[in-house]
N, C-alpha and C positions, 0 to 999 in steps of 0.2 A: 504493501499499501504504499508506505515512504517513498520507494521507489517510480512509483507511477505517478504520485504528485510532482515529484522535483522535475521529471518528464512534462507532466502540463505544463506546469510552471514556466518553463523554458520556452515550449512551444505557443505558450501565450506570448511570453515578451517579443520572440521572432515576429509572431504576426500583429502584434503593436506597433514595433517598429515597421513594418513593411507598411501597416495601413497609414502611420504619421506620414512617409516616403511617400505615398501615393496619394494623400490629401495637401499636404506642404511640402512640395518637393525642395524648397529652399533651406527646409531645415537640415541641419546634420549634425552628427553627434561627433563631438571630438573636441580636443583643446585649442582649435582656431576661434579667434575673438576671446579667449576666455578675460575675464577682467577679476581682477582681486576686488575689487572697490565696490562688486556684486556679492561678496560673500558675505558681507555683515549683514545685509536687508533680508537675503535667503537664507542664512541660518536664525536668524530673530523669527521670522516667519515660519521655518521647519520645526524648532526646538519646542513649539507650542503642541504642535500636531502630533510631534515624537511624544511627549509627555501626554498626551491625552490618550494615545493606540496605549501607552503603557498604562493608566489607569483603565482602561475600557478590558486591559489583557487580566487586569487584579479581580475586577468587578465581574468575571462571565469565565473564570478558570479557576478559580479560588473556591470557589462553594463547595466540589466534590471534593477538594485535598482535605478541606477541615472536618466533613463529613465522614470522609474515610477513617481521618487521624483520631476523630472523638467516638463515634460510634462501629463503624464497620465498614470493611470494604462492598458488604453486600448489600448497605443502605445508600450507596451509591447511584444503583442502578434505577430503582425507583423514583429519584429525585432528577436522573438525567432525563430520564423517558417523558418526565413531567415539563422539564424544561426543551426538550426539544419541541414538544405539543403548543409551551405557550409561544415558539416561538415562529411557528407558521404564520402567523398573520406578518412578522415584520419581513420576511422574505419577499411578499409583494409590495409593502408598503416601502420598502429601504430604495426598490429600483425609480421611484418617482423622484427620492429626494437627491439621489446624481444629479440631476438638471438642476440644481438649484444653485450651485458653488459657480459654475461660469455664468449663468444667466446675471448673479449678483455681482460677480467681477466685472460682466459689461454695466452695467448698471450704473453702480459705483464709478467706474471711470468716468461714465457720462455725467454723474452730478445729476442723476436723475432720482430725487429722494421721493416723489411719490410714488414711482413704479416699486422702487426698492420696498417700501412701508407694504404698496399691496402685495409684493410678491411673498412678503414676510407672511401677510395675514391670511390670504389665499393659500401658500404651500403650508402652513400650520393646518386651516382647514380641511385640507386633502388629504394630508397624512392620517387625522382624526377619522377622515371617511371611509377610509381604506382601511384603516386599525378596528375600530369601533366594533364594524357589523363581526367582520371574522373573531374577532379577540373575545366577544359576546356570544358568537355561538358556540367556538371552544370550549367557554367557560359553563357554558349551560349544558352541553351535550358531552363534557369529560368522559364521565363514566363509560358511556356505550362507544366515547370514539378509544379509549384507552382499549375497552375489554376487544373489540373490532380490531384492533392495531395487536397488544402485544399480550392479549390475555385477561379474562376476570380479576386475575388476583392481582392485578394492578388498576382496578378500577375504584378502588379509596383512595387513590395521588389526586382528586379531584381540589381537594384544598390548596394542593401545591398548585398544581396548572393556575387556579385562580390569584393565588398570591404572586405567581410569576410573571401572568399575563398584566396584571394591572400595574408589575414594575416594568414591565414592556411598554405598555401605553404613556406613562409618565418620561420613560426614558427617549421615546422615537416620539413625543410628542413635541422635543427639543432639538432636532434634527435641521426642520428649516432652519432655526435663529443660528444654529451654529454653521451652517451652510453660507446664510447670508451675511455673519460676522465674518467668517472667513474668507467671503469674497471683498468683505471693508476691510480686510488687515486689521480687522479689531477684536481677533479671538484668543489672544494671547491669558485675559482672565478666565473664559473655561478650562483651559487646561488644570490651573488651580483648583477650580471647581470641580473639577474632574477627580484630581486625584485627593481632593477631600472625602469627596463621594466615595471612592475607593478604597480610602482606609478607613471611614466610618463601617463601610459594607463589611471589611475583613475584620473589625472589633465586634462588631455586633453581631456576626455568624459564629465569632468564638466563643461570644458571652452565653446566645442562646442557645447553641446548638445540643450541650447538653441536659440543660433541664426541659426543651419543646422538641428537640429532634430533628427533623428534616425542615418541617414547617417551622423552626425557628432561624435556620438558616436562611429560609425564603424572605420571611419578615425580616431578617437581616439585610437583606438586597432592598426591598421594597420603600422602608422608611427613610436610607439615605438618598433616593434616588428620587422619591419624592420632594424631601425638602431641598436636593439639589435643583431639581425643575421649578418646584413654585417659589424657592425662597431667594434662589441667586442668580440661574440661569435667564430664566424668566423676566422676572425684573429687570437684569441688565441690557438683556435683547430688546426691550421694549423701550428702553431710557436709552440707547443708543441709536436706536431704527427712529425713533418718534412715536412710539403707539401707548398708548394710552389701555388702562385695565378694563374700562367698558368699551372702547373697542375691541381688542380682543376677547374680550367675552361676546359681546353682539354678533361679530363678524367671523370669528372663527370656533369659537368654543360651542357655543348653543344649537347652531345651523346643524353641526354635527353630533352633538348629544341627545337631544329631541327625539329623531329618528329613532335612536336607541330603544326608547321606551316601549312603545309599541312594538318593533321587533323583538322585544325581548320577551314580552305577553306571548305574543305568536308562537313563540319556541316554546315555552314553557308549557302552552295550553295544548300546541300538536305532540309535548312531550308525555303528557298526561292522558292524553285521547289516544295517539298509537304508539305503543312501547318502541323506542327506536334499535333494537336489537338486530335486524338484519341489517346488511348494506342500505339496500332500497329504501327501505323506513326511514333510517339514520340520514341517507340526502335529501330524501322529502321534509323532513323538518329543518334541515339546515337551509334546506333551498326557500322554504316558506318564511324564515327567520330576513332572510338575506335578502327575497323579493321583496320584502317589508320594509325593510331599511330603506332600500333603494326609491320604492315609492314614496316614501316618507321624506327623505330629502329632497326627490324631485320638487315635492311638493312645498315642503316648510325652509329647505336649507339652501337649495341651489338659486346661484345668480341667474340673472337672466343669459349670460354669454354663457354658463354652463350648460343651461337647458338647451340652448342652440346646439352646442356643439354634440351633448348627449344625443340628441334628437338626430344628427346626422350621423353618429353614428349606430344607431339603432335601425335607421333608415336603409343604411347602407348592411349590416348584417342580415336586416330582411331582405334586400334582394341577393344578397348572393346566398344565402338560405334557399330561394325561391328559384335561382337557378340550378343550383345542388341537386334540389326537388325535381326539375325538369329534365336533368339529364339522367336521372337516375329511374 
């Protein structure tokens, strides 16, 4: 597995360089044109990212070590499974965040403060819109999900899934802020916040693991994540970008949060009505919740521009489906 990962990494780098040469042939790797005067700003920009990456490694890699040292190696398995399930919404959401950094950098270079504020607000809302329905569905259906995935012996780990999914929600909700601040080269304080959160995570996990077991480790992850997000990262980002708390609540948080209430009710009701033990019934219950959220967001949360864009996507998808049906 290790050899395969190394080979894939090398192939990806070669492909990336080839694409750079194709898209921007004027760029060449080498020592020509190097300037020592650029070393300081590059290092200053990169050191903060390096520190943030170290903090992320501490937060994501030490929980299992703490559990194995304090409890038993066997206790790592249910925690790792619950973490994997809770991270499923992140896989889709983080693809959206990747476009924020270059866009924020371009807007900052043009000194377009209004569009930077709009990027921050709309980016935060869209991240929540992608994460909330998926995370909500996973939390409410954690026992049948775990049963179908790894077996009924792990169905009791739903509490772990809930706590870790909440931690992921608060963490990912600040990614747009991080991307915009990085595009503005104002991201250095975020590194200190991340290191403080990682240290608190490790300390709380060590403190809570023996009295509360794996759930204590999960809570030790949740508490510093929430405090860092709401107490430090969000206030700093809003102050730098020029966004008020009421503006953030009205344009980003509530439009994404309100449709989650009927979606949760639908998932809970369908789960009581149809026991989601089979794969088909599980898909029906999950799909009902996701569809309810999508309709609710369309009605109360989406902006006029979003409705227009989503309408075009739906019409295009229906036309493609119609052509496929005609061919078959």
